[in-house]
Chimera marker file (.cmm) of the C-alpha trace (Angstrom):
<marker_set name="trace">
<marker id="1" x="111.505" y="86.895" z="108.117" r="1" g="1" b="0" radius="0.5"/>
<marker id="2" x="107.896" y="86.665" z="107.466" r="1" g="1" b="0" radius="0.5"/>
<marker id="3" x="105.840" y="89.126" z="105.279" r="1" g="1" b="0" radius="0.5"/>
<marker id="4" x="104.628" y="90.772" z="108.520" r="1" g="1" b="0" radius="0.5"/>
<marker id="5" x="108.104" y="90.647" z="110.222" r="1" g="1" b="0" radius="0.5"/>
<marker id="6" x="109.965" y="93.939" z="110.417" r="1" g="1" b="0" radius="0.5"/>
<marker id="7" x="112.573" y="95.054" z="112.894" r="1" g="1" b="0" radius="0.5"/>
<marker id="8" x="111.383" y="97.580" z="115.506" r="1" g="1" b="0" radius="0.5"/>
<marker id="9" x="113.267" y="101.038" z="115.271" r="1" g="1" b="0" radius="0.5"/>
<marker id="10" x="115.000" y="101.306" z="118.495" r="1" g="1" b="0" radius="0.5"/>
<marker id="11" x="117.233" y="104.272" z="118.140" r="1" g="1" b="0" radius="0.5"/>
<marker id="12" x="115.366" y="107.668" z="119.220" r="1" g="1" b="0" radius="0.5"/>
<marker id="13" x="116.565" y="109.186" z="115.973" r="1" g="1" b="0" radius="0.5"/>
<marker id="14" x="114.986" y="106.379" z="113.830" r="1" g="1" b="0" radius="0.5"/>
<marker id="15" x="111.586" y="106.652" z="115.936" r="1" g="1" b="0" radius="0.5"/>
<marker id="16" x="111.816" y="110.396" z="115.555" r="1" g="1" b="0" radius="0.5"/>
<marker id="17" x="112.387" y="110.044" z="111.840" r="1" g="1" b="0" radius="0.5"/>
<marker id="18" x="109.263" y="107.753" z="111.798" r="1" g="1" b="0" radius="0.5"/>
<marker id="19" x="107.019" y="110.388" z="113.360" r="1" g="1" b="0" radius="0.5"/>
<marker id="20" x="108.479" y="112.935" z="110.910" r="1" g="1" b="0" radius="0.5"/>
<marker id="21" x="107.485" y="110.668" z="108.044" r="1" g="1" b="0" radius="0.5"/>
<marker id="22" x="103.997" y="110.423" z="109.574" r="1" g="1" b="0" radius="0.5"/>
<marker id="23" x="103.821" y="114.242" z="109.725" r="1" g="1" b="0" radius="0.5"/>
<marker id="24" x="105.295" y="114.841" z="106.170" r="1" g="1" b="0" radius="0.5"/>
<marker id="25" x="102.993" y="112.232" z="104.801" r="1" g="1" b="0" radius="0.5"/>
<marker id="26" x="99.700" y="113.562" z="106.212" r="1" g="1" b="0" radius="0.5"/>
<marker id="27" x="100.943" y="117.265" z="105.186" r="1" g="1" b="0" radius="0.5"/>
<marker id="28" x="101.562" y="116.038" z="101.612" r="1" g="1" b="0" radius="0.5"/>
<marker id="29" x="98.061" y="114.473" z="101.552" r="1" g="1" b="0" radius="0.5"/>
<marker id="30" x="96.425" y="117.527" z="102.924" r="1" g="1" b="0" radius="0.5"/>
<marker id="31" x="98.308" y="119.579" z="100.349" r="1" g="1" b="0" radius="0.5"/>
<marker id="32" x="97.405" y="117.365" z="97.504" r="1" g="1" b="0" radius="0.5"/>
<marker id="33" x="93.705" y="116.943" z="98.389" r="1" g="1" b="0" radius="0.5"/>
<marker id="34" x="93.332" y="120.772" z="98.986" r="1" g="1" b="0" radius="0.5"/>
<marker id="35" x="94.722" y="121.422" z="95.576" r="1" g="1" b="0" radius="0.5"/>
<marker id="36" x="92.378" y="118.734" z="94.016" r="1" g="1" b="0" radius="0.5"/>
<marker id="37" x="89.478" y="120.342" z="95.677" r="1" g="1" b="0" radius="0.5"/>
<marker id="38" x="90.488" y="123.930" z="94.459" r="1" g="1" b="0" radius="0.5"/>
<marker id="39" x="90.821" y="122.650" z="91.017" r="1" g="1" b="0" radius="0.5"/>
<marker id="40" x="87.230" y="121.317" z="91.274" r="1" g="1" b="0" radius="0.5"/>
<marker id="41" x="86.121" y="124.716" z="92.359" r="1" g="1" b="0" radius="0.5"/>
<marker id="42" x="85.347" y="123.734" z="95.834" r="1" g="1" b="0" radius="0.5"/>
<marker id="43" x="86.449" y="125.377" z="99.025" r="1" g="1" b="0" radius="0.5"/>
<marker id="44" x="88.660" y="123.003" z="101.104" r="1" g="1" b="0" radius="0.5"/>
<marker id="45" x="88.045" y="122.639" z="105.004" r="1" g="1" b="0" radius="0.5"/>
<marker id="46" x="91.139" y="121.567" z="106.990" r="1" g="1" b="0" radius="0.5"/>
<marker id="47" x="89.178" y="118.696" z="108.836" r="1" g="1" b="0" radius="0.5"/>
<marker id="48" x="88.094" y="117.197" z="105.526" r="1" g="1" b="0" radius="0.5"/>
<marker id="49" x="91.636" y="117.337" z="104.316" r="1" g="1" b="0" radius="0.5"/>
<marker id="50" x="93.199" y="115.650" z="107.235" r="1" g="1" b="0" radius="0.5"/>
<marker id="51" x="90.624" y="113.073" z="107.822" r="1" g="1" b="0" radius="0.5"/>
<marker id="52" x="90.920" y="111.040" z="104.520" r="1" g="1" b="0" radius="0.5"/>
<marker id="53" x="91.550" y="107.357" z="103.853" r="1" g="1" b="0" radius="0.5"/>
<marker id="54" x="94.859" y="107.989" z="102.356" r="1" g="1" b="0" radius="0.5"/>
<marker id="55" x="96.051" y="109.796" z="105.415" r="1" g="1" b="0" radius="0.5"/>
<marker id="56" x="94.650" y="107.210" z="107.707" r="1" g="1" b="0" radius="0.5"/>
<marker id="57" x="96.511" y="104.482" z="105.618" r="1" g="1" b="0" radius="0.5"/>
<marker id="58" x="99.787" y="106.439" z="105.823" r="1" g="1" b="0" radius="0.5"/>
<marker id="59" x="99.368" y="106.880" z="109.725" r="1" g="1" b="0" radius="0.5"/>
<marker id="60" x="98.464" y="103.213" z="110.174" r="1" g="1" b="0" radius="0.5"/>
<marker id="61" x="101.463" y="101.972" z="108.100" r="1" g="1" b="0" radius="0.5"/>
<marker id="62" x="103.995" y="104.131" z="110.191" r="1" g="1" b="0" radius="0.5"/>
<marker id="63" x="102.229" y="103.056" z="113.570" r="1" g="1" b="0" radius="0.5"/>
<marker id="64" x="102.507" y="99.472" z="112.629" r="1" g="1" b="0" radius="0.5"/>
<marker id="65" x="106.150" y="99.955" z="111.937" r="1" g="1" b="0" radius="0.5"/>
<marker id="66" x="106.934" y="101.815" z="115.203" r="1" g="1" b="0" radius="0.5"/>
<marker id="67" x="104.650" y="99.471" z="117.321" r="1" g="1" b="0" radius="0.5"/>
<marker id="68" x="104.803" y="100.123" z="121.227" r="1" g="1" b="0" radius="0.5"/>
<marker id="69" x="102.727" y="103.009" z="122.689" r="1" g="1" b="0" radius="0.5"/>
<marker id="70" x="102.385" y="104.654" z="119.238" r="1" g="1" b="0" radius="0.5"/>
<marker id="71" x="100.637" y="101.698" z="117.732" r="1" g="1" b="0" radius="0.5"/>
<marker id="72" x="98.602" y="101.179" z="120.901" r="1" g="1" b="0" radius="0.5"/>
<marker id="73" x="97.225" y="104.817" z="120.340" r="1" g="1" b="0" radius="0.5"/>
<marker id="74" x="96.226" y="103.872" z="116.741" r="1" g="1" b="0" radius="0.5"/>
<marker id="75" x="94.529" y="100.589" z="118.054" r="1" g="1" b="0" radius="0.5"/>
<marker id="76" x="92.451" y="102.468" z="120.534" r="1" g="1" b="0" radius="0.5"/>
<marker id="77" x="91.442" y="104.982" z="117.889" r="1" g="1" b="0" radius="0.5"/>
<marker id="78" x="90.330" y="102.124" z="115.551" r="1" g="1" b="0" radius="0.5"/>
<marker id="79" x="87.993" y="100.956" z="118.428" r="1" g="1" b="0" radius="0.5"/>
<marker id="80" x="86.116" y="104.183" z="118.259" r="1" g="1" b="0" radius="0.5"/>
<marker id="81" x="82.234" y="103.889" z="117.753" r="1" g="1" b="0" radius="0.5"/>
<marker id="82" x="82.107" y="106.851" z="115.435" r="1" g="1" b="0" radius="0.5"/>
<marker id="83" x="82.493" y="109.443" z="118.047" r="1" g="1" b="0" radius="0.5"/>
<marker id="84" x="85.887" y="110.633" z="116.953" r="1" g="1" b="0" radius="0.5"/>
<marker id="85" x="86.487" y="109.321" z="113.297" r="1" g="1" b="0" radius="0.5"/>
<marker id="86" x="84.415" y="108.367" z="110.649" r="1" g="1" b="0" radius="0.5"/>
<marker id="87" x="83.729" y="104.473" z="110.329" r="1" g="1" b="0" radius="0.5"/>
<marker id="88" x="85.882" y="104.366" z="107.141" r="1" g="1" b="0" radius="0.5"/>
<marker id="89" x="88.945" y="105.489" z="108.954" r="1" g="1" b="0" radius="0.5"/>
<marker id="90" x="88.546" y="103.405" z="111.851" r="1" g="1" b="0" radius="0.5"/>
<marker id="91" x="88.236" y="100.376" z="109.606" r="1" g="1" b="0" radius="0.5"/>
<marker id="92" x="91.730" y="101.412" z="108.116" r="1" g="1" b="0" radius="0.5"/>
<marker id="93" x="93.294" y="101.809" z="111.685" r="1" g="1" b="0" radius="0.5"/>
<marker id="94" x="91.708" y="98.422" z="112.779" r="1" g="1" b="0" radius="0.5"/>
<marker id="95" x="94.542" y="96.835" z="110.531" r="1" g="1" b="0" radius="0.5"/>
<marker id="96" x="96.700" y="97.715" z="113.458" r="1" g="1" b="0" radius="0.5"/>
<marker id="97" x="94.887" y="95.106" z="115.601" r="1" g="1" b="0" radius="0.5"/>
<marker id="98" x="95.166" y="92.020" z="113.458" r="1" g="1" b="0" radius="0.5"/>
<marker id="99" x="97.646" y="92.996" z="110.570" r="1" g="1" b="0" radius="0.5"/>
<marker id="100" x="100.558" y="94.842" z="112.267" r="1" g="1" b="0" radius="0.5"/>
<marker id="101" x="104.279" y="94.147" z="111.687" r="1" g="1" b="0" radius="0.5"/>
<marker id="102" x="105.732" y="91.635" z="114.238" r="1" g="1" b="0" radius="0.5"/>
<marker id="103" x="109.231" y="91.773" z="115.689" r="1" g="1" b="0" radius="0.5"/>
<marker id="104" x="111.707" y="89.401" z="113.971" r="1" g="1" b="0" radius="0.5"/>
<marker id="105" x="112.519" y="86.565" z="116.305" r="1" g="1" b="0" radius="0.5"/>
<marker id="106" x="116.261" y="87.263" z="116.147" r="1" g="1" b="0" radius="0.5"/>
<marker id="107" x="115.477" y="90.815" z="117.348" r="1" g="1" b="0" radius="0.5"/>
<marker id="108" x="113.188" y="89.692" z="119.863" r="1" g="1" b="0" radius="0.5"/>
<marker id="109" x="115.849" y="87.127" z="121.348" r="1" g="1" b="0" radius="0.5"/>
<marker id="110" x="118.367" y="90.032" z="121.629" r="1" g="1" b="0" radius="0.5"/>
<marker id="111" x="116.062" y="92.331" z="123.293" r="1" g="1" b="0" radius="0.5"/>
<marker id="112" x="114.931" y="89.738" z="125.906" r="1" g="1" b="0" radius="0.5"/>
<marker id="113" x="118.484" y="88.685" z="126.490" r="1" g="1" b="0" radius="0.5"/>
<marker id="114" x="119.551" y="92.384" z="127.181" r="1" g="1" b="0" radius="0.5"/>
<marker id="115" x="116.661" y="92.815" z="129.579" r="1" g="1" b="0" radius="0.5"/>
<marker id="116" x="116.698" y="89.397" z="131.419" r="1" g="1" b="0" radius="0.5"/>
<marker id="117" x="119.957" y="87.923" z="130.615" r="1" g="1" b="0" radius="0.5"/>
<marker id="118" x="121.007" y="85.105" z="128.124" r="1" g="1" b="0" radius="0.5"/>
<marker id="119" x="119.069" y="82.290" z="129.848" r="1" g="1" b="0" radius="0.5"/>
<link id1="1" id2="2" r="1" g="1" b="0" radius="0.2"/>
<link id1="2" id2="3" r="1" g="1" b="0" radius="0.2"/>
<link id1="3" id2="4" r="1" g="1" b="0" radius="0.2"/>
<link id1="4" id2="5" r="1" g="1" b="0" radius="0.2"/>
<link id1="5" id2="6" r="1" g="1" b="0" radius="0.2"/>
<link id1="6" id2="7" r="1" g="1" b="0" radius="0.2"/>
<link id1="7" id2="8" r="1" g="1" b="0" radius="0.2"/>
<link id1="8" id2="9" r="1" g="1" b="0" radius="0.2"/>
<link id1="9" id2="10" r="1" g="1" b="0" radius="0.2"/>
<link id1="10" id2="11" r="1" g="1" b="0" radius="0.2"/>
<link id1="11" id2="12" r="1" g="1" b="0" radius="0.2"/>
<link id1="12" id2="13" r="1" g="1" b="0" radius="0.2"/>
<link id1="13" id2="14" r="1" g="1" b="0" radius="0.2"/>
<link id1="14" id2="15" r="1" g="1" b="0" radius="0.2"/>
<link id1="15" id2="16" r="1" g="1" b="0" radius="0.2"/>
<link id1="16" id2="17" r="1" g="1" b="0" radius="0.2"/>
<link id1="17" id2="18" r="1" g="1" b="0" radius="0.2"/>
<link id1="18" id2="19" r="1" g="1" b="0" radius="0.2"/>
<link id1="19" id2="20" r="1" g="1" b="0" radius="0.2"/>
<link id1="20" id2="21" r="1" g="1" b="0" radius="0.2"/>
<link id1="21" id2="22" r="1" g="1" b="0" radius="0.2"/>
<link id1="22" id2="23" r="1" g="1" b="0" radius="0.2"/>
<link id1="23" id2="24" r="1" g="1" b="0" radius="0.2"/>
<link id1="24" id2="25" r="1" g="1" b="0" radius="0.2"/>
<link id1="25" id2="26" r="1" g="1" b="0" radius="0.2"/>
<link id1="26" id2="27" r="1" g="1" b="0" radius="0.2"/>
<link id1="27" id2="28" r="1" g="1" b="0" radius="0.2"/>
<link id1="28" id2="29" r="1" g="1" b="0" radius="0.2"/>
<link id1="29" id2="30" r="1" g="1" b="0" radius="0.2"/>
<link id1="30" id2="31" r="1" g="1" b="0" radius="0.2"/>
<link id1="31" id2="32" r="1" g="1" b="0" radius="0.2"/>
<link id1="32" id2="33" r="1" g="1" b="0" radius="0.2"/>
<link id1="33" id2="34" r="1" g="1" b="0" radius="0.2"/>
<link id1="34" id2="35" r="1" g="1" b="0" radius="0.2"/>
<link id1="35" id2="36" r="1" g="1" b="0" radius="0.2"/>
<link id1="36" id2="37" r="1" g="1" b="0" radius="0.2"/>
<link id1="37" id2="38" r="1" g="1" b="0" radius="0.2"/>
<link id1="38" id2="39" r="1" g="1" b="0" radius="0.2"/>
<link id1="39" id2="40" r="1" g="1" b="0" radius="0.2"/>
<link id1="40" id2="41" r="1" g="1" b="0" radius="0.2"/>
<link id1="41" id2="42" r="1" g="1" b="0" radius="0.2"/>
<link id1="42" id2="43" r="1" g="1" b="0" radius="0.2"/>
<link id1="43" id2="44" r="1" g="1" b="0" radius="0.2"/>
<link id1="44" id2="45" r="1" g="1" b="0" radius="0.2"/>
<link id1="45" id2="46" r="1" g="1" b="0" radius="0.2"/>
<link id1="46" id2="47" r="1" g="1" b="0" radius="0.2"/>
<link id1="47" id2="48" r="1" g="1" b="0" radius="0.2"/>
<link id1="48" id2="49" r="1" g="1" b="0" radius="0.2"/>
<link id1="49" id2="50" r="1" g="1" b="0" radius="0.2"/>
<link id1="50" id2="51" r="1" g="1" b="0" radius="0.2"/>
<link id1="51" id2="52" r="1" g="1" b="0" radius="0.2"/>
<link id1="52" id2="53" r="1" g="1" b="0" radius="0.2"/>
<link id1="53" id2="54" r="1" g="1" b="0" radius="0.2"/>
<link id1="54" id2="55" r="1" g="1" b="0" radius="0.2"/>
<link id1="55" id2="56" r="1" g="1" b="0" radius="0.2"/>
<link id1="56" id2="57" r="1" g="1" b="0" radius="0.2"/>
<link id1="57" id2="58" r="1" g="1" b="0" radius="0.2"/>
<link id1="58" id2="59" r="1" g="1" b="0" radius="0.2"/>
<link id1="59" id2="60" r="1" g="1" b="0" radius="0.2"/>
<link id1="60" id2="61" r="1" g="1" b="0" radius="0.2"/>
<link id1="61" id2="62" r="1" g="1" b="0" radius="0.2"/>
<link id1="62" id2="63" r="1" g="1" b="0" radius="0.2"/>
<link id1="63" id2="64" r="1" g="1" b="0" radius="0.2"/>
<link id1="64" id2="65" r="1" g="1" b="0" radius="0.2"/>
<link id1="65" id2="66" r="1" g="1" b="0" radius="0.2"/>
<link id1="66" id2="67" r="1" g="1" b="0" radius="0.2"/>
<link id1="67" id2="68" r="1" g="1" b="0" radius="0.2"/>
<link id1="68" id2="69" r="1" g="1" b="0" radius="0.2"/>
<link id1="69" id2="70" r="1" g="1" b="0" radius="0.2"/>
<link id1="70" id2="71" r="1" g="1" b="0" radius="0.2"/>
<link id1="71" id2="72" r="1" g="1" b="0" radius="0.2"/>
<link id1="72" id2="73" r="1" g="1" b="0" radius="0.2"/>
<link id1="73" id2="74" r="1" g="1" b="0" radius="0.2"/>
<link id1="74" id2="75" r="1" g="1" b="0" radius="0.2"/>
<link id1="75" id2="76" r="1" g="1" b="0" radius="0.2"/>
<link id1="76" id2="77" r="1" g="1" b="0" radius="0.2"/>
<link id1="77" id2="78" r="1" g="1" b="0" radius="0.2"/>
<link id1="78" id2="79" r="1" g="1" b="0" radius="0.2"/>
<link id1="79" id2="80" r="1" g="1" b="0" radius="0.2"/>
<link id1="80" id2="81" r="1" g="1" b="0" radius="0.2"/>
<link id1="81" id2="82" r="1" g="1" b="0" radius="0.2"/>
<link id1="82" id2="83" r="1" g="1" b="0" radius="0.2"/>
<link id1="83" id2="84" r="1" g="1" b="0" radius="0.2"/>
<link id1="84" id2="85" r="1" g="1" b="0" radius="0.2"/>
<link id1="85" id2="86" r="1" g="1" b="0" radius="0.2"/>
<link id1="86" id2="87" r="1" g="1" b="0" radius="0.2"/>
<link id1="87" id2="88" r="1" g="1" b="0" radius="0.2"/>
<link id1="88" id2="89" r="1" g="1" b="0" radius="0.2"/>
<link id1="89" id2="90" r="1" g="1" b="0" radius="0.2"/>
<link id1="90" id2="91" r="1" g="1" b="0" radius="0.2"/>
<link id1="91" id2="92" r="1" g="1" b="0" radius="0.2"/>
<link id1="92" id2="93" r="1" g="1" b="0" radius="0.2"/>
<link id1="93" id2="94" r="1" g="1" b="0" radius="0.2"/>
<link id1="94" id2="95" r="1" g="1" b="0" radius="0.2"/>
<link id1="95" id2="96" r="1" g="1" b="0" radius="0.2"/>
<link id1="96" id2="97" r="1" g="1" b="0" radius="0.2"/>
<link id1="97" id2="98" r="1" g="1" b="0" radius="0.2"/>
<link id1="98" id2="99" r="1" g="1" b="0" radius="0.2"/>
<link id1="99" id2="100" r="1" g="1" b="0" radius="0.2"/>
<link id1="100" id2="101" r="1" g="1" b="0" radius="0.2"/>
<link id1="101" id2="102" r="1" g="1" b="0" radius="0.2"/>
<link id1="102" id2="103" r="1" g="1" b="0" radius="0.2"/>
<link id1="103" id2="104" r="1" g="1" b="0" radius="0.2"/>
<link id1="104" id2="105" r="1" g="1" b="0" radius="0.2"/>
<link id1="105" id2="106" r="1" g="1" b="0" radius="0.2"/>
<link id1="106" id2="107" r="1" g="1" b="0" radius="0.2"/>
<link id1="107" id2="108" r="1" g="1" b="0" radius="0.2"/>
<link id1="108" id2="109" r="1" g="1" b="0" radius="0.2"/>
<link id1="109" id2="110" r="1" g="1" b="0" radius="0.2"/>
<link id1="110" id2="111" r="1" g="1" b="0" radius="0.2"/>
<link id1="111" id2="112" r="1" g="1" b="0" radius="0.2"/>
<link id1="112" id2="113" r="1" g="1" b="0" radius="0.2"/>
<link id1="113" id2="114" r="1" g="1" b="0" radius="0.2"/>
<link id1="114" id2="115" r="1" g="1" b="0" radius="0.2"/>
<link id1="115" id2="116" r="1" g="1" b="0" radius="0.2"/>
<link id1="116" id2="117" r="1" g="1" b="0" radius="0.2"/>
<link id1="117" id2="118" r="1" g="1" b="0" radius="0.2"/>
<link id1="118" id2="119" r="1" g="1" b="0" radius="0.2"/>
</marker_set>
């Protein structure tokens, strides 16, 4: 396997767990950033807590692992011209276009054989 080669989660439960990890990771990031801002005497605002580079990195990492439609959504968001996300966050999501995980050849062969037959 190459550095970027990683099996695609194919079971529904595994994919659901990955989405749970995204939600849990973002929630932990929001909580941590909120506590930091409160400690500095600032009043935290939810959009500022959600749209952080750390959260974008967590989301990009999981979407890269999931691939498929989930990763396509992240890739489309990365092409935003600043209308939806700050440029710093779109740059992080841009990793999904050129640095995403790839399916290992062995898994690819198995998936293609199941879909199209052994030859």
